[in-house]
Backbone as a chain_set.jsonl record, in Angstrom:
{"seq": "MMQIVRGLSQEVAVRLTEAKRINPKRLARRAAEEMRNKGVSSYAQEAIKLELEKRKRERRTLTKQQLLAELERKREIKILKAKEKHRGR", "coords": {"N": [[-108.601, -159.291, 69.239], [-110.755, -160.173, 69.772], [-110.325, -161.062, 72.337], [-110.538, -158.544, 73.609], [-113.131, -157.894, 73.228], [-114.588, -159.983, 74.384], [-113.765, -159.173, 77.184], [-115.257, -156.951, 77.773], [-117.899, -156.067, 79.751], [-120.102, -154.643, 80.064], [-123.246, -154.102, 78.724], [-125.029, -153.044, 75.815], [-128.007, -151.35, 75.008], [-129.768, -151.82, 72.393], [-131.753, -150.097, 70.214], [-134.519, -150.943, 68.06], [-135.666, -149.828, 65.202], [-138.935, -149.089, 64.696], [-141.603, -149.64, 62.386], [-143.29, -146.959, 61.678], [-146.533, -145.767, 61.353], [-147.701, -144.254, 58.409], [-148.749, -141.146, 57.397], [-151.639, -141.019, 55.226], [-152.451, -139.227, 53.381], [-149.867, -138.118, 52.85], [-148.473, -140.231, 52.037], [-149.825, -140.707, 49.56], [-149.132, -138.425, 48.152], [-146.302, -138.599, 47.901], [-146.362, -140.93, 46.458], [-147.578, -139.867, 43.985], [-145.708, -137.892, 43.296], [-143.411, -139.482, 42.747], [-144.51, -140.913, 40.445], [-144.739, -138.825, 38.702], [-142.293, -138.049, 38.155], [-141.232, -140.206, 37.164], [-140.694, -140.416, 34.508], [-140.199, -141.14, 31.022], [-140.694, -144.353, 29.38], [-139.725, -145.397, 27.105], [-137.642, -145.124, 24.133], [-138.993, -144.186, 22.118], [-141.316, -142.921, 23.152], [-139.812, -140.83, 24.54], [-138.903, -139.528, 22.452], [-141.016, -138.556, 21.199], [-142.105, -136.922, 23.371], [-140.154, -134.978, 23.193], [-140.452, -133.777, 20.717], [-142.906, -132.668, 20.901], [-142.359, -130.756, 23.003], [-140.775, -129.186, 21.464], [-142.403, -128.257, 19.551], [-143.998, -126.621, 21.161], [-142.464, -124.755, 22.257], [-141.941, -123.31, 19.656], [-144.42, -122.649, 18.931], [-145.153, -120.816, 21.09], [-143.056, -118.538, 20.627], [-143.809, -117.726, 18.051], [-146.541, -117.054, 18.944], [-145.969, -114.916, 20.496], [-144.618, -113.109, 18.912], [-146.706, -112.339, 17.087], [-148.453, -111.286, 18.791], [-146.914, -109.089, 19.446], [-146.614, -107.695, 17.049], [-149.441, -107.191, 16.519], [-149.663, -105.448, 18.689], [-147.867, -103.189, 18.026], [-149.213, -102.544, 15.668], [-151.631, -101.499, 16.505], [-150.682, -99.357, 17.938], [-149.467, -97.618, 15.928], [-152.02, -96.973, 14.466], [-153.0, -95.461, 16.644], [-151.364, -93.369, 16.814], [-151.784, -92.268, 14.163], [-154.386, -91.528, 14.287], [-154.257, -89.61, 16.327], [-152.61, -87.653, 14.982], [-154.267, -86.973, 13.048], [-156.328, -85.715, 14.15], [-155.059, -83.14, 14.981], [-154.892, -81.916, 12.566], [-156.033, -79.831, 11.315], [-154.724, -77.551, 12.514]], "CA": [[-109.638, -158.403, 69.032], [-111.904, -161.143, 70.437], [-110.173, -160.952, 73.663], [-110.947, -157.312, 74.072], [-114.698, -157.941, 73.203], [-115.001, -160.897, 75.878], [-113.444, -158.516, 78.394], [-116.19, -156.082, 78.085], [-119.012, -156.616, 80.879], [-121.143, -153.661, 79.872], [-123.932, -154.282, 77.689], [-125.429, -151.7, 75.373], [-129.183, -151.513, 74.652], [-130.043, -151.778, 70.962], [-133.226, -149.721, 69.852], [-134.768, -151.368, 66.718], [-136.743, -148.808, 64.793], [-140.338, -149.78, 64.493], [-142.266, -149.08, 61.229], [-144.201, -146.06, 61.977], [-147.733, -145.709, 60.353], [-147.275, -143.162, 57.581], [-150.025, -140.473, 57.008], [-152.035, -141.581, 54.048], [-152.174, -138.239, 52.381], [-148.424, -137.894, 52.61], [-148.095, -141.418, 51.183], [-150.338, -140.472, 48.236], [-148.469, -137.359, 47.496], [-145.272, -139.155, 47.596], [-146.603, -141.709, 45.174], [-147.825, -139.35, 42.907], [-144.461, -137.369, 42.905], [-142.678, -140.497, 42.098], [-145.066, -141.253, 39.116], [-144.317, -137.668, 37.79], [-140.546, -137.821, 38.146], [-140.656, -141.38, 36.835], [-140.191, -140.252, 33.251], [-140.672, -141.952, 29.801], [-140.378, -145.815, 29.574], [-139.095, -146.099, 25.938], [-136.921, -144.12, 23.438], [-140.082, -143.535, 21.201], [-142.009, -142.065, 24.008], [-138.927, -139.818, 24.749], [-138.687, -138.782, 21.189], [-142.385, -137.91, 20.939], [-141.98, -135.722, 24.316], [-139.195, -133.852, 22.972], [-140.913, -133.183, 19.695], [-143.992, -131.91, 21.57], [-141.887, -129.58, 23.612], [-140.017, -128.294, 20.572], [-143.466, -127.547, 19.08], [-144.664, -125.854, 22.041], [-141.55, -123.678, 22.118], [-142.133, -122.713, 18.397], [-145.687, -121.985, 19.145], [-144.778, -119.66, 21.96], [-142.447, -117.62, 19.984], [-144.772, -117.261, 17.028], [-147.527, -116.22, 19.336], [-145.196, -113.731, 20.964], [-144.402, -112.398, 17.712], [-147.88, -111.963, 16.549], [-148.786, -110.311, 19.728], [-146.05, -107.889, 19.325], [-146.989, -107.043, 15.927], [-150.629, -106.515, 16.719], [-149.609, -104.144, 19.672], [-147.171, -102.124, 17.236], [-150.377, -102.054, 14.648], [-152.475, -100.543, 17.192], [-149.782, -98.229, 18.2], [-149.531, -96.936, 14.599], [-153.238, -96.595, 14.319], [-153.394, -94.526, 17.424], [-150.539, -92.176, 16.445], [-152.356, -91.696, 13.004], [-155.62, -90.871, 14.874], [-153.879, -88.407, 17.062], [-152.114, -86.712, 13.959], [-155.653, -86.457, 12.245], [-157.064, -84.722, 15.079], [-154.491, -82.082, 14.943], [-154.378, -81.816, 11.218], [-156.499, -78.543, 11.047], [-154.194, -76.493, 13.338]], "C": [[-110.773, -158.968, 69.867], [-111.762, -160.988, 71.716], [-110.711, -159.7, 74.466], [-112.562, -157.241, 74.177], [-115.261, -158.811, 74.331], [-114.645, -160.096, 77.168], [-114.557, -157.466, 78.718], [-117.463, -156.599, 78.932], [-120.124, -155.668, 80.566], [-121.896, -154.183, 78.588], [-124.696, -152.938, 77.087], [-126.919, -152.238, 74.734], [-129.282, -151.024, 73.147], [-131.509, -151.233, 70.722], [-133.484, -150.05, 68.525], [-135.868, -150.146, 66.384], [-137.889, -149.605, 64.187], [-140.68, -148.921, 63.085], [-143.274, -148.196, 61.771], [-145.404, -146.033, 60.85], [-147.528, -144.318, 59.732], [-148.681, -142.529, 57.394], [-150.551, -140.792, 55.514], [-152.165, -140.521, 52.829], [-150.838, -138.123, 52.083], [-148.005, -139.003, 51.806], [-148.635, -141.309, 49.659], [-149.519, -139.297, 47.599], [-146.989, -137.665, 47.067], [-145.271, -140.122, 46.437], [-146.812, -141.041, 43.97], [-146.596, -138.437, 42.352], [-143.503, -138.288, 42.184], [-143.152, -140.727, 40.67], [-144.798, -139.862, 38.258], [-142.965, -137.594, 37.503], [-140.278, -139.235, 37.614], [-139.981, -141.252, 35.386], [-140.741, -141.09, 32.151], [-139.984, -143.318, 29.978], [-139.788, -146.294, 28.233], [-138.562, -144.825, 25.009], [-138.028, -143.284, 22.618], [-140.828, -142.539, 21.904], [-141.077, -140.672, 24.352], [-138.82, -138.896, 23.525], [-139.949, -137.921, 20.835], [-142.448, -136.574, 21.968], [-141.452, -134.645, 23.678], [-139.684, -132.992, 21.735], [-142.005, -132.235, 20.047], [-143.384, -130.664, 22.249], [-141.286, -128.594, 22.701], [-141.461, -127.706, 19.912], [-144.107, -126.472, 19.756], [-143.813, -124.47, 22.261], [-141.723, -122.716, 20.811], [-143.486, -122.013, 18.517], [-145.738, -120.6, 19.921], [-144.143, -118.429, 21.424], [-143.316, -117.123, 18.892], [-145.921, -116.576, 17.629], [-147.206, -114.834, 19.946], [-145.23, -112.741, 19.817], [-145.605, -111.746, 17.158], [-148.48, -110.984, 17.727], [-148.221, -108.749, 19.716], [-146.468, -107.038, 18.117], [-148.257, -106.37, 15.732], [-150.69, -105.274, 17.701], [-148.997, -103.018, 18.798], [-148.35, -101.564, 16.25], [-151.164, -100.958, 15.223], [-151.94, -99.418, 17.644], [-149.862, -97.198, 17.073], [-150.84, -96.343, 14.353], [-153.519, -95.388, 15.379], [-152.742, -93.24, 17.316], [-151.275, -91.557, 15.13], [-153.471, -91.027, 13.275], [-155.29, -89.48, 15.48], [-153.246, -87.344, 16.042], [-153.449, -86.076, 13.218], [-156.215, -85.292, 13.061], [-156.446, -83.454, 15.17], [-154.021, -81.452, 13.676], [-154.618, -80.351, 10.955], [-155.861, -77.41, 11.689], [-153.214, -75.963, 12.686]], "O": [[-111.567, -158.292, 70.522], [-112.758, -160.785, 72.41], [-111.182, -159.726, 75.603], [-113.151, -156.629, 75.068], [-116.187, -158.472, 75.068], [-115.253, -160.385, 78.198], [-114.743, -157.149, 79.893], [-117.945, -157.68, 78.593], [-121.229, -156.082, 80.915], [-121.308, -154.607, 77.593], [-124.92, -151.947, 77.782], [-127.021, -153.29, 74.104], [-128.884, -149.911, 72.804], [-132.44, -151.967, 71.053], [-132.749, -149.52, 67.692], [-136.695, -149.678, 67.166], [-137.8, -150.536, 63.386], [-140.176, -147.843, 62.768], [-144.192, -148.749, 62.377], [-145.2, -146.251, 59.656], [-147.227, -143.347, 60.426], [-149.672, -143.245, 57.252], [-149.694, -140.784, 54.63], [-152.034, -140.802, 51.638], [-150.601, -138.009, 50.881], [-147.202, -138.794, 50.897], [-147.995, -141.746, 48.704], [-149.307, -139.376, 46.389], [-146.482, -137.128, 46.082], [-144.379, -140.155, 45.589], [-146.326, -141.491, 42.933], [-146.47, -138.246, 41.143], [-142.883, -137.939, 41.18], [-142.331, -140.743, 39.753], [-144.656, -139.996, 37.042], [-142.591, -136.998, 36.493], [-139.089, -139.549, 37.579], [-138.94, -141.84, 35.094], [-141.758, -141.743, 32.382], [-138.921, -143.453, 30.585], [-139.375, -147.451, 28.149], [-139.019, -143.691, 25.155], [-138.014, -142.063, 22.467], [-141.015, -141.424, 21.417], [-141.62, -139.569, 24.412], [-138.67, -137.678, 23.617], [-139.906, -136.816, 20.294], [-142.748, -135.446, 21.576], [-142.024, -133.562, 23.552], [-139.443, -131.788, 21.642], [-142.041, -131.109, 19.551], [-143.917, -129.573, 22.043], [-141.229, -127.395, 22.974], [-141.48, -126.479, 19.815], [-144.674, -125.547, 19.175], [-144.323, -123.359, 22.406], [-141.648, -121.493, 20.925], [-143.591, -120.83, 18.193], [-146.228, -119.551, 19.501], [-144.62, -117.333, 21.716], [-143.517, -115.909, 18.914], [-146.38, -115.595, 17.042], [-147.951, -113.854, 19.923], [-145.845, -111.676, 19.869], [-145.496, -110.586, 16.761], [-148.962, -109.902, 17.393], [-148.792, -107.672, 19.89], [-146.638, -105.822, 18.208], [-148.4, -105.34, 15.073], [-151.485, -104.338, 17.612], [-149.568, -101.927, 18.811], [-148.467, -100.357, 16.037], [-151.371, -99.851, 14.727], [-152.67, -98.436, 17.776], [-150.277, -96.057, 17.276], [-150.835, -95.159, 14.014], [-154.197, -94.426, 15.019], [-153.292, -92.18, 17.615], [-151.341, -90.33, 15.069], [-153.705, -89.989, 12.656], [-155.893, -88.441, 15.212], [-153.397, -86.155, 16.326], [-153.576, -84.893, 12.898], [-156.482, -84.165, 12.644], [-157.209, -82.528, 15.444], [-153.066, -80.68, 13.589], [-153.732, -79.636, 10.484], [-156.347, -76.297, 11.491], [-152.583, -75.025, 13.174]]}, "num_chains": 1, "name": "protein.A"}
């Protein structure tokens, strides 16, 4: 193998990649993204985060149910008012 390498007379120019100056805004965005994607550093923080997410989901479902109940109540009132308007006919 070495004989083959020694027999080569052609040299190949190797281009070294130079460290380009990076845009400071892009650098800041990348750093912020890495910090967001870093995650939690301990099991306790992860447990707290999961608990907060669970409460958030429960609160959303409760709020949705209350909103639907309120809309249904308003609908019933509207129907009753409409019936009362036609009561004398």
